[in-house]
C-alpha positions as CSV (number, residue, x, y, z in Angstrom):
1,X,-48.7,-7.3,-24.5
2,X,-48.1,-6.1,-20.9
3,X,-45.4,-8.6,-20.2
4,X,-47.3,-9.5,-17.0
5,X,-47.3,-12.8,-15.3
6,X,-50.5,-14.9,-15.5
7,X,-51.1,-16.7,-12.2
8,X,-53.1,-20.0,-12.5
9,X,-53.5,-22.5,-9.7
10,X,-51.9,-25.8,-10.5
11,X,-55.2,-27.5,-10.0
12,X,-56.3,-25.9,-13.3
13,X,-53.2,-26.7,-15.3
14,X,-55.1,-29.2,-17.4
15,X,-57.4,-26.4,-18.7
16,X,-54.6,-24.2,-20.2
17,X,-55.1,-24.2,-24.0
18,X,-52.2,-21.9,-24.9
19,X,-49.0,-22.5,-23.0
20,X,-46.9,-19.4,-22.3
21,X,-43.7,-18.6,-20.5
22,X,-45.8,-15.9,-18.7
23,X,-47.9,-18.5,-16.9
24,X,-46.9,-19.0,-13.3
25,X,-48.5,-22.1,-11.7
26,X,-49.0,-21.9,-8.0
27,X,-50.2,-24.2,-5.2
28,X,-51.7,-24.1,-1.8
29,X,-54.7,-22.1,-0.6
30,X,-53.2,-18.6,-1.0
31,X,-50.4,-16.8,-2.7
32,X,-49.2,-13.3,-1.6
33,X,-48.4,-11.4,-4.8
34,X,-47.3,-8.2,-3.1
35,X,-48.0,-6.2,0.0
36,X,-51.8,-6.0,0.1
37,X,-52.5,-8.3,-2.9
38,X,-53.3,-12.0,-2.3
39,X,-54.8,-14.8,-4.4
40,X,-57.1,-17.2,-2.6
41,X,-57.9,-20.6,-4.1
42,X,-61.6,-21.2,-3.3
43,X,-62.4,-23.8,-5.9
44,X,-66.0,-23.9,-7.1
45,X,-66.7,-24.6,-10.7
46,X,-63.0,-25.2,-11.2
47,X,-61.0,-26.9,-8.6
48,X,-58.3,-24.2,-8.8
49,X,-60.8,-21.3,-8.9
50,X,-59.2,-18.3,-7.3
51,X,-60.1,-14.8,-6.3
52,X,-57.8,-11.8,-5.7
53,X,-58.0,-9.8,-2.5
54,X,-56.8,-6.2,-2.7
55,X,-56.4,-5.1,0.9
56,X,-55.7,-1.5,0.2
57,X,-58.5,-1.1,-2.4
58,X,-61.6,1.0,-1.8
59,X,-59.8,3.5,0.4
60,X,-58.3,0.7,2.5
61,X,-61.6,-1.1,3.1
62,X,-60.6,-3.9,0.8
63,X,-61.8,-5.3,-2.6
64,X,-62.4,-8.8,-3.7
65,X,-62.0,-9.5,-7.4
66,X,-64.0,-12.7,-7.8
67,X,-64.7,-13.2,-11.5
68,X,-67.3,-15.9,-11.6
69,X,-66.1,-17.9,-8.6
70,X,-68.5,-15.8,-6.6
71,X,-71.1,-14.3,-9.0
72,X,-72.9,-11.1,-8.3
73,X,-76.6,-11.6,-9.1
74,X,-79.3,-9.3,-10.5
75,X,-80.1,-8.0,-7.0
76,X,-76.6,-6.7,-6.2
77,X,-77.0,-7.1,-2.5
78,X,-76.6,-10.9,-3.1
79,X,-74.1,-13.2,-4.7
80,X,-74.4,-16.8,-5.8
81,X,-72.2,-19.8,-6.5
82,X,-72.5,-22.4,-9.4
83,X,-70.7,-25.5,-10.5
84,X,-71.9,-25.0,-14.1
85,X,-73.3,-21.7,-15.2
86,X,-74.4,-22.9,-18.7
87,X,-76.2,-26.0,-17.3
88,X,-77.4,-24.3,-14.1
89,X,-75.9,-26.9,-11.9
90,X,-75.4,-25.6,-8.4
91,X,-72.4,-26.1,-6.1
92,X,-73.1,-28.4,-3.1
93,X,-74.1,-26.6,0.0
94,X,-71.0,-27.9,1.8
95,X,-68.7,-26.4,-0.8
96,X,-70.4,-23.0,-0.6
97,X,-70.1,-23.1,3.2
98,X,-66.4,-23.9,2.8
99,X,-65.9,-20.9,0.4
100,X,-67.7,-18.6,2.9
101,X,-65.5,-20.0,5.8
102,X,-62.3,-19.3,3.8
103,X,-63.4,-15.7,3.3
104,X,-64.7,-14.9,6.8
105,X,-61.4,-13.4,7.9
106,X,-60.6,-11.7,4.6
107,X,-61.7,-8.0,5.0
108,X,-63.4,-6.5,1.9
109,X,-66.1,-3.9,1.6
110,X,-66.5,-4.2,-2.2
111,X,-66.7,-7.1,-4.6
112,X,-66.2,-7.0,-8.3
113,X,-67.5,-10.1,-10.1
114,X,-67.8,-11.1,-13.8
115,X,-70.0,-9.4,-16.3
116,X,-69.6,-5.9,-14.8
117,X,-71.5,-6.5,-11.7
118,X,-70.4,-5.5,-8.2
119,X,-71.4,-5.3,-4.6
120,X,-70.5,-1.8,-3.6
121,X,-70.7,-1.9,0.2
122,X,-70.6,-4.5,3.0
123,X,-69.5,-7.2,0.4
124,X,-67.9,-9.5,2.9
125,X,-71.1,-9.6,5.0
126,X,-73.2,-10.0,1.8
127,X,-71.0,-13.1,0.8
128,X,-71.6,-14.7,4.2
129,X,-75.4,-14.0,4.2
130,X,-75.6,-15.2,0.6
131,X,-73.7,-18.4,1.3
132,X,-76.1,-19.2,4.2
133,X,-79.1,-18.5,2.1
134,X,-77.8,-20.6,-0.7
135,X,-77.1,-23.6,1.6
136,X,-80.6,-23.2,3.2
137,X,-82.2,-23.2,-0.3
138,X,-80.3,-26.4,-1.3
139,X,-81.1,-28.1,2.0
140,X,-84.8,-27.2,1.7
141,X,-85.0,-25.1,4.8
142,X,-85.2,-21.6,3.1
143,X,-88.7,-22.1,1.8
144,X,-91.3,-24.7,1.1
145,X,-93.0,-25.4,-2.3
């Protein structure tokens, strides 16, 4: 309807159910779409899972559009990461640490996730803290039961 391109990482090509001339498959870890707009392949529950960084968004403080690659949880000061949401299968701690590492130099103050949830301030810091907490929980060092 909008005659807009649809960017899908080539690692997710097998999941496309409706081929279209509008689909642009891309490769690598990032793709600059325009000045201030970049896709970053982080993987996660899909190998080609990508987020979009809008450097000029939020008054120049940056916005990350994460969909469900990084999921904003009920307490919106935190985010989480899953391999399978329907089956509640977590991502391995190492993968979450890799995602956090890939984003540590991407400046964003706000994060918009799936299901109308967002982290309104200090989102980059919140992703880093959340990833560390997530890894500690999986490794059994966050708490004891």
